[in-house]
C-alpha positions as a printed Julia matrix, in Angstrom:
80×3 Matrix{Float64}:
  -8.95  -15.79  -112.09
  -8.39  -19.4   -111.1
  -5.17  -21.27  -111.79
  -7.09  -24.22  -113.25
  -9.94  -24.36  -115.71
 -13.38  -25.31  -114.47
 -15.31  -28.32  -115.69
 -17.4   -27.27  -118.72
 -21.01  -28.39  -118.94
 -20.19  -30.63  -121.91
 -17.84  -32.76  -119.78
 -19.97  -32.68  -116.63
 -22.18  -35.55  -115.55
 -25.94  -35.42  -115.2
 -25.96  -34.14  -111.58
 -23.37  -31.46  -112.31
 -25.26  -30.31  -115.41
 -28.42  -30.05  -113.31
 -26.59  -27.93  -110.72
 -25.08  -25.8   -113.5
 -28.56  -25.24  -114.97
 -30.02  -24.28  -111.58
 -27.14  -21.87  -110.94
 -27.49  -20.37  -114.41
 -31.17  -19.82  -113.75
 -30.69  -18.3   -110.29
 -27.51  -16.23  -110.75
 -27.39  -15.67  -114.51
 -24.14  -17.55  -115.07
 -22.3   -20.6   -113.79
 -19.94  -19.25  -111.16
 -16.27  -20.2   -111.31
 -15.95  -21.74  -107.8
 -18.71  -24.18  -108.72
 -16.91  -25.24  -111.88
 -13.63  -25.65  -109.99
 -15.27  -27.76  -107.28
 -16.77  -29.98  -109.99
 -13.32  -31.53  -110.56
 -13.72  -33.6   -107.4
 -17.16  -35.14  -106.89
 -17.11  -35.48  -103.06
 -16.03  -31.85  -102.68
 -18.68  -30.8   -105.21
 -21.43  -32.64  -103.31
 -20.25  -31.11  -100.02
 -20.19  -27.63  -101.59
 -23.72  -28.07  -102.94
 -24.92  -29.42   -99.59
 -23.45  -26.46   -97.75
 -24.99  -23.93  -100.14
 -28.37  -25.66   -99.92
 -28.27  -25.71   -96.11
 -27.28  -22.05   -96.06
 -30.25  -21.04   -98.21
 -32.66  -23.17   -96.16
 -31.52  -21.8    -92.81
 -34.0   -19.38   -91.29
 -32.2   -18.52   -88.05
 -30.64  -15.4    -89.54
 -32.5   -12.77   -91.56
 -31.98  -13.04   -95.33
 -30.82   -9.42   -95.56
 -28.18  -10.03   -92.89
 -26.94  -13.17   -94.69
 -26.63  -11.19   -97.91
 -24.78   -8.39   -96.17
 -22.37  -10.85   -94.53
 -21.76  -12.53   -97.89
 -20.97   -9.2    -99.55
 -18.63   -8.17   -96.73
 -16.8   -11.49   -96.83
 -16.4   -11.23  -100.6
 -15.01   -7.73  -100.26
 -12.53   -8.81   -97.57
 -11.1   -11.7    -99.59
 -11.16   -9.81  -102.9
 -13.75  -11.98  -104.63
 -14.67  -10.47  -108.04
 -18.11  -12.1   -107.96
């Protein structure tokens, strides 16, 4: 649970609504860290750029990336 509310789709700009839609389609919901990052546009663009680069990287096997992501989430106590 975050200390601040995320930016809802109704208040988001065109780019943020597009990212929300793509996330909804891929994950099934708009994840909270994405909504929190949407408060500050430069951070939001950096976050999206990082996630895009991570998915496009082919140096590490996809299964290993998924496993590392799950392990990291478990270590920091991420509910998602």
